[in-house]
N, C-alpha and C positions, 0 to 999 in steps of 0.2 A: 623205422629206419626205410630210405628212399631206394628202388630199388638199382641194382650196381650195372646187372650185365643184360641183355637181351636175346637168349639163343631163336636163331633162325635156321630150320632142317627145312631142304627141298629135297622132294622127291619128283625125276621128270618123269614124263610117260614112255619113255627107253630106261628106266630104272637104274641112272645114275644120281648119285647123289652129290647134296653140297650141304657144308655146314659155315657157316657165319655165326660170331660172335660182337655182339654192339655194346661197348661200355657209353653207359648210359651216361655218367659224369658229362666226359670231351664234346658227347653230341650235345649237351644244352649248355654248354658254355659255348660253344659255335656257335647255334641259335640265339642265343643269348640276347641281343639287339632284338630280332623279331618276339622273343619270350616278353622285353620289357614292351613293344607298342602295342600284343597281342592284353596287354597286363593293364594298361592303358587303355585301351577300348573295352575293355570291361567294366571297368571301373566306371566309364561314363554308362556306358550299357547300364550298369547299379542303382545310381544316379536316377535315370531315366522311367525305372522302374519300381523305384524306391523299396530297393533290397540294401542294405546294409553290403556293403563292398565288403568290410574284415570278416562278417562269417562267410560270403559266398567263396573267399580267398582262405578260409578254412575249410572250408567244407573238399572245394579241390584238392589240397592237399595233403587230407585226409582220403580222397578218392587215387589219388596218385599213393599215396603210402603203402594203399594196399593193394594194387595192382601185385605189388611180390608174389610168386610163388603162383602168377597165373598161368594158365597151358590153353591155348588156344591152337587147335588140329580142324585141318581144312583138305577133307581130300574129295577129289574131283576124278572119275575111273583112276587110271594106274598112275595118277599126280598126284601129290601130296606138299601139303605146306602146315610147318610144326613151328608154332612160337613157344618160348616160355619164356617167361619173365624172372628171374632170381637176384 
C-alpha cells in the first residue's frame, strides 16, 4: 500500500517545536501534470539506455510503496528535523 501521510516535526534552536502533517494523495494529485512529464522523460531515458520501461516503472512503484514506515531524523546542534512516512 502506498504511503498516506508524512509527518514533519521541526525543533528550532530556541526550543520551539512545529509539527506538520502532509497528506500524500492530494499532493500527488496537485503535482500530477509534473509526474506525467517526468514519466515521459523517464520512458525516453529507458529507451535510450535499452531498459524495459515497464520493469523500471514497477521498480519505482515498489520503492515508493516500501517507504511506508520510514523515519528520517536529522539533528544539528539544538535544531532537529524528524520526518515519518506512514
